[in-house]
All heavy atoms as a GROMACS GRO file, in nm:
protein
  466
    1MET      N    1  12.358  -6.999  -0.062
    1MET     CA    2  12.313  -6.888  -0.142
    1MET      C    3  12.408  -6.866  -0.259
    1MET      O    4  12.452  -6.756  -0.287
    1MET     CB    5  12.303  -6.763  -0.057
    1MET     CG    6  12.215  -6.776   0.063
    1MET     SD    7  12.046  -6.726   0.060
    1MET     CE    8  11.951  -6.798  -0.053
    2ALA      N    9  12.438  -6.972  -0.326
    2ALA     CA   10  12.531  -6.966  -0.438
    2ALA      C   11  12.492  -6.864  -0.545
    2ALA      O   12  12.580  -6.795  -0.598
    2ALA     CB   13  12.548  -7.103  -0.500
    3PRO      N   14  12.362  -6.848  -0.580
    3PRO     CA   15  12.329  -6.747  -0.682
    3PRO      C   16  12.372  -6.606  -0.639
    3PRO      O   17  12.418  -6.529  -0.723
    3PRO     CB   18  12.177  -6.757  -0.694
    3PRO     CG   19  12.145  -6.897  -0.654
    3PRO     CD   20  12.244  -6.929  -0.544
    4THR      N   21  12.357  -6.573  -0.514
    4THR     CA   22  12.398  -6.440  -0.466
    4THR      C   23  12.547  -6.423  -0.483
    4THR      O   24  12.593  -6.322  -0.537
    4THR     CB   25  12.361  -6.423  -0.317
    4THR    OG1   26  12.220  -6.435  -0.304
    4THR    CG2   27  12.406  -6.289  -0.264
    5GLU      N   28  12.622  -6.520  -0.439
    5GLU     CA   29  12.768  -6.510  -0.445
    5GLU      C   30  12.821  -6.517  -0.588
    5GLU      O   31  12.923  -6.456  -0.620
    5GLU     CB   32  12.830  -6.621  -0.361
    5GLU     CG   33  12.793  -6.608  -0.215
    5GLU     CD   34  12.820  -6.732  -0.133
    5GLU    OE1   35  12.838  -6.841  -0.190
    5GLU    OE2   36  12.821  -6.720  -0.010
    6THR      N   37  12.750  -6.587  -0.675
    6THR     CA   38  12.792  -6.602  -0.814
    6THR      C   39  12.752  -6.482  -0.899
    6THR      O   40  12.834  -6.427  -0.972
    6THR     CB   41  12.732  -6.729  -0.875
    6THR    OG1   42  12.775  -6.841  -0.798
    6THR    CG2   43  12.774  -6.746  -1.019
    7HIS      N   44  12.626  -6.441  -0.889
    7HIS     CA   45  12.575  -6.339  -0.979
    7HIS      C   46  12.604  -6.196  -0.933
    7HIS      O   47  12.606  -6.105  -1.015
    7HIS     CB   48  12.425  -6.357  -1.001
    7HIS     CG   49  12.392  -6.486  -1.067
    7HIS    ND1   50  12.440  -6.521  -1.191
    7HIS    CD2   51  12.317  -6.592  -1.026
    7HIS    CE1   52  12.396  -6.642  -1.223
    7HIS    NE2   53  12.322  -6.687  -1.125
    8GLY      N   54  12.625  -6.177  -0.804
    8GLY     CA   55  12.653  -6.043  -0.756
    8GLY      C   56  12.766  -5.974  -0.831
    8GLY      O   57  12.747  -5.866  -0.888
    9PRO      N   58  12.883  -6.035  -0.838
    9PRO     CA   59  12.995  -5.972  -0.908
    9PRO      C   60  12.975  -5.960  -1.059
    9PRO      O   61  13.044  -5.881  -1.124
    9PRO     CB   62  13.113  -6.064  -0.877
    9PRO     CG   63  13.074  -6.134  -0.752
    9PRO     CD   64  12.926  -6.152  -0.762
   10GLU      N   65  12.881  -6.035  -1.116
   10GLU     CA   66  12.861  -6.034  -1.261
   10GLU      C   67  12.758  -5.931  -1.308
   10GLU      O   68  12.740  -5.912  -1.427
   10GLU     CB   69  12.814  -6.172  -1.308
   10GLU     CG   70  12.915  -6.282  -1.284
   10GLU     CD   71  12.861  -6.419  -1.321
   10GLU    OE1   72  12.741  -6.431  -1.351
   10GLU    OE2   73  12.940  -6.515  -1.316
   11MET      N   74  12.689  -5.865  -1.215
   11MET     CA   75  12.580  -5.776  -1.254
   11MET      C   76  12.633  -5.649  -1.321
   11MET      O   77  12.736  -5.596  -1.281
   11MET     CB   78  12.497  -5.737  -1.132
   11MET     CG   79  12.426  -5.855  -1.066
   11MET     SD   80  12.314  -5.944  -1.176
   11MET     CE   81  12.186  -5.826  -1.196
   12PRO      N   82  12.562  -5.599  -1.422
   12PRO     CA   83  12.606  -5.479  -1.495
   12PRO      C   84  12.566  -5.350  -1.422
   12PRO      O   85  12.483  -5.352  -1.331
   12PRO     CB   86  12.530  -5.492  -1.627
   12PRO     CG   87  12.403  -5.562  -1.589
   12PRO     CD   88  12.443  -5.659  -1.480
   13ARG      N   89  12.620  -5.240  -1.466
   13ARG     CA   90  12.580  -5.104  -1.427
   13ARG      C   91  12.579  -5.079  -1.276
   13ARG      O   92  12.496  -5.005  -1.226
   13ARG     CB   93  12.443  -5.069  -1.486
   13ARG     CG   94  12.435  -5.077  -1.635
   13ARG     CD   95  12.298  -5.038  -1.688
   13ARG     NE   96  12.186  -5.086  -1.614
   13ARG     CZ   97  12.123  -5.203  -1.634
   13ARG    NH1   98  12.164  -5.283  -1.729
   13ARG    NH2   99  12.019  -5.236  -1.561
   14GLY      N  100  12.664  -5.143  -1.203
   14GLY     CA  101  12.671  -5.118  -1.059
   14GLY      C  102  12.558  -5.181  -0.978
   14GLY      O  103  12.540  -5.148  -0.862
   15ILE      N  104  12.481  -5.270  -1.040
   15ILE     CA  105  12.374  -5.339  -0.967
   15ILE      C  106  12.441  -5.436  -0.870
   15ILE      O  107  12.530  -5.511  -0.908
   15ILE     CB  108  12.280  -5.415  -1.062
   15ILE    CG1  109  12.207  -5.315  -1.152
   15ILE    CG2  110  12.181  -5.500  -0.984
   15ILE    CD1  111  12.127  -5.380  -1.262
   16ARG      N  112  12.396  -5.433  -0.744
   16ARG     CA  113  12.453  -5.521  -0.642
   16ARG      C  114  12.350  -5.626  -0.600
   16ARG      O  115  12.231  -5.597  -0.597
   16ARG     CB  116  12.496  -5.440  -0.519
   16ARG     CG  117  12.603  -5.338  -0.553
   16ARG     CD  118  12.648  -5.258  -0.433
   16ARG     NE  119  12.536  -5.184  -0.374
   16ARG     CZ  120  12.503  -5.188  -0.246
   16ARG    NH1  121  12.570  -5.262  -0.159
   16ARG    NH2  122  12.401  -5.118  -0.200
   17VAL      N  123  12.398  -5.746  -0.570
   17VAL     CA  124  12.312  -5.855  -0.525
   17VAL      C  125  12.369  -5.908  -0.393
   17VAL      O  126  12.484  -5.952  -0.387
   17VAL     CB  127  12.307  -5.970  -0.628
   17VAL    CG1  128  12.223  -6.085  -0.576
   17VAL    CG2  129  12.256  -5.920  -0.760
   18ASN      N  130  12.289  -5.900  -0.289
   18ASN     CA  131  12.327  -5.950  -0.157
   18ASN      C  132  12.206  -6.018  -0.095
   18ASN      O  133  12.094  -6.001  -0.143
   18ASN     CB  134  12.371  -5.834  -0.066
   18ASN     CG  135  12.495  -5.766  -0.119
   18ASN    OD1  136  12.602  -5.824  -0.123
   18ASN    ND2  137  12.479  -5.642  -0.161
   19SER      N  138  12.227  -6.093   0.010
   19SER     CA  139  12.114  -6.153   0.080
   19SER      C  140  12.141  -6.158   0.231
   19SER      O  141  12.255  -6.158   0.274
   19SER     CB  142  12.084  -6.294   0.027
   19SER     OG  143  12.193  -6.380   0.050
   20VAL      N  144  12.031  -6.162   0.306
   20VAL     CA  145  12.038  -6.173   0.451
   20VAL      C  146  11.969  -6.303   0.489
   20VAL      O  147  11.856  -6.328   0.448
   20VAL     CB  148  11.969  -6.053   0.520
   20VAL    CG1  149  11.970  -6.070   0.671
   20VAL    CG2  150  12.038  -5.923   0.480
   21ARG      N  151  12.038  -6.387   0.565
   21ARG     CA  152  11.984  -6.517   0.607
   21ARG      C  153  11.980  -6.524   0.759
   21ARG      O  154  12.067  -6.581   0.822
   21ARG     CB  155  12.074  -6.629   0.556
   21ARG     CG  156  12.070  -6.649   0.408
   21ARG     CD  157  12.151  -6.768   0.367
   21ARG     NE  158  12.097  -6.889   0.432
   21ARG     CZ  159  12.157  -7.005   0.428
   21ARG    NH1  160  12.272  -7.020   0.367
   21ARG    NH2  161  12.104  -7.110   0.487
   22PRO      N  162  11.875  -6.470   0.820
   22PRO     CA  163  11.871  -6.467   0.966
   22PRO      C  164  11.823  -6.595   1.031
   22PRO      O  165  11.840  -6.613   1.151
   22PRO     CB  166  11.771  -6.356   0.994
   22PRO     CG  167  11.678  -6.360   0.879
   22PRO     CD  168  11.764  -6.397   0.760
   23GLY      N  169  11.764  -6.686   0.957
   23GLY     CA  170  11.700  -6.800   1.022
   23GLY      C  171  11.572  -6.752   1.090
   23GLY      O  172  11.508  -6.658   1.044
   24TRP      N  173  11.534  -6.814   1.200
   24TRP     CA  174  11.414  -6.773   1.272
   24TRP      C  175  11.435  -6.639   1.341
   24TRP      O  176  11.543  -6.612   1.395
   24TRP     CB  177  11.377  -6.877   1.378
   24TRP     CG  178  11.306  -6.995   1.322
   24TRP    CD1  179  11.361  -7.114   1.286
   24TRP    CD2  180  11.167  -7.003   1.294
   24TRP    NE1  181  11.264  -7.197   1.236
   24TRP    CE2  182  11.142  -7.132   1.241
   24TRP    CE3  183  11.060  -6.916   1.309
   24TRP    CZ2  184  11.017  -7.175   1.203
   24TRP    CZ3  185  10.934  -6.960   1.271
   24TRP    CH2  186  10.914  -7.087   1.219
   25ILE      N  187  11.332  -6.557   1.343
   25ILE     CA  188  11.335  -6.429   1.413
   25ILE      C  189  11.286  -6.452   1.556
   25ILE      O  190  11.185  -6.519   1.578
   25ILE     CB  191  11.245  -6.325   1.341
   25ILE    CG1  192  11.285  -6.315   1.193
   25ILE    CG2  193  11.251  -6.190   1.410
   25ILE    CD1  194  11.426  -6.271   1.167
   26SER      N  195  11.357  -6.396   1.653
   26SER     CA  196  11.325  -6.417   1.795
   26SER      C  197  11.179  -6.385   1.827
   26SER      O  198  11.110  -6.462   1.895
   26SER     CB  199  11.415  -6.331   1.884
   26SER     OG  200  11.549  -6.368   1.868
   27GLU      N  201  11.132  -6.271   1.777
   27GLU     CA  202  10.995  -6.229   1.807
   27GLU      C  203  10.891  -6.324   1.747
   27GLU      O  204  10.784  -6.345   1.805
   27GLU     CB  205  10.974  -6.085   1.757
   27GLU     CG  206  11.054  -5.980   1.833
   27GLU     CD  207  11.200  -5.966   1.790
   27GLU    OE1  208  11.249  -6.044   1.705
   27GLU    OE2  209  11.266  -5.876   1.843
   28THR      N  210  10.922  -6.382   1.633
   28THR     CA  211  10.832  -6.480   1.572
   28THR      C  212  10.825  -6.605   1.659
   28THR      O  213  10.716  -6.659   1.683
   28THR     CB  214  10.878  -6.516   1.430
   28THR    OG1  215  10.881  -6.397   1.352
   28THR    CG2  216  10.787  -6.618   1.366
   29LEU      N  217  10.941  -6.651   1.703
   29LEU     CA  218  10.943  -6.769   1.790
   29LEU      C  219  10.861  -6.745   1.917
   29LEU      O  220  10.783  -6.831   1.959
   29LEU     CB  221  11.087  -6.806   1.826
   29LEU     CG  222  11.170  -6.866   1.712
   29LEU    CD1  223  11.315  -6.878   1.754
   29LEU    CD2  224  11.114  -7.000   1.670
   30GLU      N  225  10.878  -6.628   1.976
   30GLU     CA  226  10.803  -6.595   2.098
   30GLU      C  227  10.652  -6.592   2.071
   30GLU      O  228  10.573  -6.639   2.152
   30GLU     CB  229  10.851  -6.462   2.154
   30GLU     CG  230  10.992  -6.471   2.211
   30GLU     CD  231  11.052  -6.335   2.243
   30GLU    OE1  232  10.984  -6.232   2.225
   30GLU    OE2  233  11.170  -6.333   2.284
   31ALA      N  234  10.613  -6.537   1.957
   31ALA     CA  235  10.471  -6.532   1.920
   31ALA      C  236  10.413  -6.673   1.902
   31ALA      O  237  10.293  -6.693   1.922
   31ALA     CB  238  10.452  -6.450   1.793
   32LEU      N  239  10.500  -6.767   1.868
   32LEU     CA  240  10.458  -6.906   1.851
   32LEU      C  241  10.466  -6.985   1.981
   32LEU      O  242  10.443  -7.105   1.983
   32LEU     CB  243  10.544  -6.974   1.744
   32LEU     CG  244  10.530  -6.921   1.601
   32LEU    CD1  245  10.635  -6.983   1.511
   32LEU    CD2  246  10.390  -6.950   1.549
   33GLY      N  247  10.505  -6.916   2.089
   33GLY     CA  248  10.516  -6.982   2.218
   33GLY      C  249  10.646  -7.059   2.237
   33GLY      O  250  10.655  -7.144   2.325
   34ARG      N  251  10.745  -7.027   2.159
   34ARG     CA  252  10.875  -7.094   2.168
   34ARG      C  253  10.979  -7.002   2.230
   34ARG      O  254  10.956  -6.884   2.250
   34ARG     CB  255  10.919  -7.140   2.029
   34ARG     CG  256  10.825  -7.243   1.971
   34ARG     CD  257  10.879  -7.298   1.845
   34ARG     NE  258  10.798  -7.411   1.801
   34ARG     CZ  259  10.817  -7.472   1.688
   34ARG    NH1  260  10.910  -7.434   1.606
   34ARG    NH2  261  10.739  -7.574   1.656
   35ASP      N  262  11.096  -7.056   2.254
   35ASP     CA  263  11.206  -6.981   2.314
   35ASP      C  264  11.267  -6.885   2.212
   35ASP      O  265  11.329  -6.927   2.115
   35ASP     CB  266  11.313  -7.078   2.366
   35ASP     CG  267  11.430  -7.008   2.433
   35ASP    OD1  268  11.419  -6.887   2.462
   35ASP    OD2  269  11.532  -7.075   2.456
   36GLY      N  270  11.250  -6.755   2.234
   36GLY     CA  271  11.302  -6.655   2.143
   36GLY      C  272  11.453  -6.649   2.138
   36GLY      O  273  11.512  -6.600   2.042
   37ALA      N  274  11.519  -6.701   2.242
   37ALA     CA  275  11.666  -6.700   2.246
   37ALA      C  276  11.726  -6.785   2.134
   37ALA      O  277  11.843  -6.767   2.099
   37ALA     CB  278  11.715  -6.748   2.382
   38ALA      N  279  11.648  -6.875   2.079
   38ALA     CA  280  11.697  -6.961   1.971
   38ALA      C  281  11.700  -6.889   1.836
   38ALA      O  282  11.755  -6.941   1.739
   38ALA     CB  283  11.610  -7.086   1.960
   39GLY      N  284  11.643  -6.769   1.829
   39GLY     CA  285  11.637  -6.695   1.703
   39GLY      C  286  11.726  -6.572   1.702
   39GLY      O  287  11.801  -6.546   1.796
   40THR      N  288  11.714  -6.497   1.595
   40THR     CA  289  11.788  -6.372   1.578
   40THR      C  290  11.692  -6.256   1.605
   40THR      O  291  11.584  -6.251   1.544
   40THR     CB  292  11.843  -6.359   1.435
   40THR    OG1  293  11.922  -6.474   1.406
   40THR    CG2  294  11.924  -6.234   1.417
   41PRO      N  295  11.728  -6.162   1.693
   41PRO     CA  296  11.640  -6.048   1.719
   41PRO      C  297  11.616  -5.966   1.591
   41PRO      O  298  11.707  -5.947   1.510
   41PRO     CB  299  11.717  -5.965   1.822
   41PRO     CG  300  11.812  -6.062   1.886
   41PRO     CD  301  11.848  -6.160   1.779
   42ALA      N  302  11.494  -5.918   1.576
   42ALA     CA  303  11.456  -5.842   1.456
   42ALA      C  304  11.545  -5.721   1.435
   42ALA      O  305  11.580  -5.690   1.320
   42ALA     CB  306  11.310  -5.800   1.465
   43ASP      N  307  11.586  -5.653   1.541
   43ASP     CA  308  11.670  -5.534   1.522
   43ASP      C  309  11.806  -5.569   1.461
   43ASP      O  310  11.860  -5.492   1.382
   43ASP     CB  311  11.685  -5.454   1.652
   43ASP     CG  312  11.755  -5.531   1.763
   43ASP    OD1  313  11.754  -5.656   1.762
   43ASP    OD2  314  11.808  -5.465   1.854
   44LYS      N  315  11.858  -5.687   1.489
   44LYS     CA  316  11.985  -5.728   1.426
   44LYS      C  317  11.966  -5.758   1.278
   44LYS      O  318  12.054  -5.731   1.196
   44LYS     CB  319  12.044  -5.848   1.498
   44LYS     CG  320  12.093  -5.818   1.638
   44LYS     CD  321  12.173  -5.934   1.691
   44LYS     CE  322  12.217  -5.906   1.834
   44LYS     NZ  323  12.333  -5.822   1.841
   45VAL      N  324  11.851  -5.813   1.243
   45VAL     CA  325  11.820  -5.841   1.103
   45VAL      C  326  11.805  -5.709   1.027
   45VAL      O  327  11.860  -5.693   0.918
   45VAL     CB  328  11.694  -5.928   1.090
   45VAL    CG1  329  11.660  -5.951   0.943
   45VAL    CG2  330  11.713  -6.061   1.161
   46VAL      N  331  11.735  -5.614   1.087
   46VAL     CA  332  11.719  -5.481   1.025
   46VAL      C  333  11.855  -5.416   1.004
   46VAL      O  334  11.883  -5.362   0.896
   46VAL     CB  335  11.627  -5.391   1.110
   46VAL    CG1  336  11.631  -5.248   1.061
   46VAL    CG2  337  11.486  -5.445   1.111
   47ASP      N  338  11.942  -5.423   1.104
   47ASP     CA  339  12.076  -5.365   1.092
   47ASP      C  340  12.153  -5.429   0.977
   47ASP      O  341  12.225  -5.361   0.903
   47ASP     CB  342  12.154  -5.380   1.222
   47ASP     CG  343  12.104  -5.289   1.332
   47ASP    OD1  344  12.030  -5.192   1.302
   47ASP    OD2  345  12.138  -5.316   1.449
   48ALA      N  346  12.138  -5.561   0.960
   48ALA     CA  347  12.207  -5.630   0.850
   48ALA      C  348  12.157  -5.581   0.715
   48ALA      O  349  12.236  -5.553   0.624
   48ALA     CB  350  12.188  -5.781   0.863
   49TYR      N  351  12.024  -5.569   0.700
   49TYR     CA  352  11.967  -5.518   0.575
   49TYR      C  353  12.015  -5.376   0.547
   49TYR      O  354  12.058  -5.344   0.436
   49TYR     CB  355  11.814  -5.519   0.579
   49TYR     CG  356  11.751  -5.650   0.541
   49TYR    CD1  357  11.693  -5.731   0.636
   49TYR    CD2  358  11.749  -5.692   0.409
   49TYR    CE1  359  11.634  -5.852   0.602
   49TYR    CE2  360  11.691  -5.812   0.373
   49TYR     CZ  361  11.634  -5.892   0.470
   49TYR     OH  362  11.577  -6.010   0.434
   50LEU      N  363  12.007  -5.291   0.647
   50LEU     CA  364  12.048  -5.152   0.628
   50LEU      C  365  12.196  -5.141   0.594
   50LEU      O  366  12.236  -5.058   0.512
   50LEU     CB  367  12.014  -5.068   0.751
   50LEU     CG  368  11.866  -5.049   0.778
   50LEU    CD1  369  11.845  -4.973   0.910
   50LEU    CD2  370  11.797  -4.979   0.664
   51GLY      N  371  12.276  -5.226   0.656
   51GLY     CA  372  12.419  -5.226   0.626
   51GLY      C  373  12.446  -5.261   0.480
   51GLY      O  374  12.536  -5.204   0.417
   52LEU      N  375  12.367  -5.353   0.426
   52LEU     CA  376  12.385  -5.389   0.285
   52LEU      C  377  12.334  -5.279   0.192
   52LEU      O  378  12.392  -5.254   0.087
   52LEU     CB  379  12.313  -5.520   0.254
   52LEU     CG  380  12.377  -5.644   0.315
   52LEU    CD1  381  12.291  -5.767   0.288
   52LEU    CD2  382  12.518  -5.666   0.261
   53ILE      N  383  12.226  -5.214   0.231
   53ILE     CA  384  12.171  -5.106   0.148
   53ILE      C  385  12.266  -4.988   0.145
   53ILE      O  386  12.294  -4.931   0.039
   53ILE     CB  387  12.032  -5.062   0.200
   53ILE    CG1  388  11.932  -5.174   0.175
   53ILE    CG2  389  11.987  -4.932   0.134
   53ILE    CD1  390  11.800  -5.154   0.246
   54ASP      N  391  12.319  -4.950   0.261
   54ASP     CA  392  12.406  -4.833   0.271
   54ASP      C  393  12.550  -4.861   0.229
   54ASP      O  394  12.623  -4.769   0.196
   54ASP     CB  395  12.407  -4.779   0.415
   54ASP     CG  396  12.273  -4.723   0.457
   54ASP    OD1  397  12.194  -4.683   0.368
   54ASP    OD2  398  12.246  -4.717   0.578
   55GLY      N  399  12.590  -4.987   0.230
   55GLY     CA  400  12.728  -5.021   0.203
   55GLY      C  401  12.757  -5.045   0.056
   55GLY      O  402  12.674  -5.018  -0.032
   56ALA      N  403  12.874  -5.100   0.031
   56ALA     CA  404  12.918  -5.128  -0.106
   56ALA      C  405  12.933  -5.277  -0.130
   56ALA      O  406  12.984  -5.318  -0.234
   56ALA     CB  407  13.050  -5.057  -0.132
   57ALA      N  408  12.888  -5.360  -0.037
   57ALA     CA  409  12.903  -5.505  -0.050
   57ALA      C  410  12.831  -5.554  -0.175
   57ALA      O  411  12.729  -5.501  -0.216
   57ALA     CB  412  12.847  -5.575   0.073
   58ASN      N  413  12.887  -5.659  -0.234
   58ASN     CA  414  12.827  -5.720  -0.352
   58ASN      C  415  12.859  -5.869  -0.350
   58ASN      O  416  12.973  -5.908  -0.327
   58ASN     CB  417  12.880  -5.657  -0.479
   58ASN     CG  418  12.801  -5.698  -0.601
   58ASN    OD1  419  12.690  -5.748  -0.591
   58ASN    ND2  420  12.859  -5.680  -0.719
   59GLY      N  421  12.757  -5.951  -0.372
   59GLY     CA  422  12.777  -6.095  -0.372
   59GLY      C  423  12.794  -6.153  -0.233
   59GLY      O  424  12.849  -6.260  -0.217
   60GLN      N  425  12.741  -6.083  -0.132
   60GLN     CA  426  12.756  -6.126   0.007
   60GLN      C  427  12.631  -6.191   0.062
   60GLN      O  428  12.520  -6.150   0.030
   60GLN     CB  429  12.793  -6.007   0.095
   60GLN     CG  430  12.920  -5.936   0.054
   60GLN     CD  431  13.042  -6.027   0.070
   60GLN    OE1  432  13.062  -6.085   0.176
   60GLN    NE2  433  13.119  -6.039  -0.036
   61VAL      N  434  12.650  -6.291   0.146
   61VAL     CA  435  12.541  -6.352   0.220
   61VAL      C  436  12.569  -6.320   0.367
   61VAL      O  437  12.672  -6.363   0.421
   61VAL     CB  438  12.535  -6.504   0.198
   61VAL    CG1  439  12.425  -6.566   0.284
   61VAL    CG2  440  12.514  -6.536   0.051
   62ILE      N  441  12.481  -6.246   0.429
   62ILE     CA  442  12.500  -6.202   0.567
   62ILE      C  443  12.413  -6.289   0.658
   62ILE      O  444  12.295  -6.307   0.633
   62ILE     CB  445  12.460  -6.053   0.585
   62ILE    CG1  446  12.537  -5.967   0.484
   62ILE    CG2  447  12.481  -6.007   0.727
   62ILE    CD1  448  12.686  -5.970   0.497
   63ARG      N  449  12.472  -6.341   0.764
   63ARG     CA  450  12.401  -6.421   0.863
   63ARG      C  451  12.412  -6.351   0.998
   63ARG      O  452  12.506  -6.378   1.072
   63ARG     CB  453  12.460  -6.562   0.870
   63ARG     CG  454  12.442  -6.640   0.741
   63ARG     CD  455  12.519  -6.771   0.743
   63ARG     NE  456  12.504  -6.842   0.619
   63ARG     CZ  457  12.581  -6.827   0.512
   63ARG    NH1  458  12.681  -6.740   0.515
   63ARG    NH2  459  12.559  -6.898   0.403
   64PRO      N  460  12.315  -6.262   1.026
   64PRO     CA  461  12.326  -6.185   1.151
   64PRO      C  462  12.308  -6.272   1.275
   64PRO      O  463  12.251  -6.376   1.270
   64PRO     CB  464  12.212  -6.084   1.140
   64PRO     CG  465  12.116  -6.139   1.042
   64PRO     CD  466  12.194  -6.231   0.953
   0.00000   0.00000   0.00000
């Protein structure tokens, strides 16, 4: 996610750029008949997004 890490610190007026890279979501895998343990639970992905929205991080790639 080089654009996130590169452009985040360069943005004007306090604009922040971050990204969340969860990979497969557990519930999606289960809906497809696969092992949900191989994915990231949706609630952890939501927590990662909310943490970035509420926080001050900039130019970060979060892998919950």
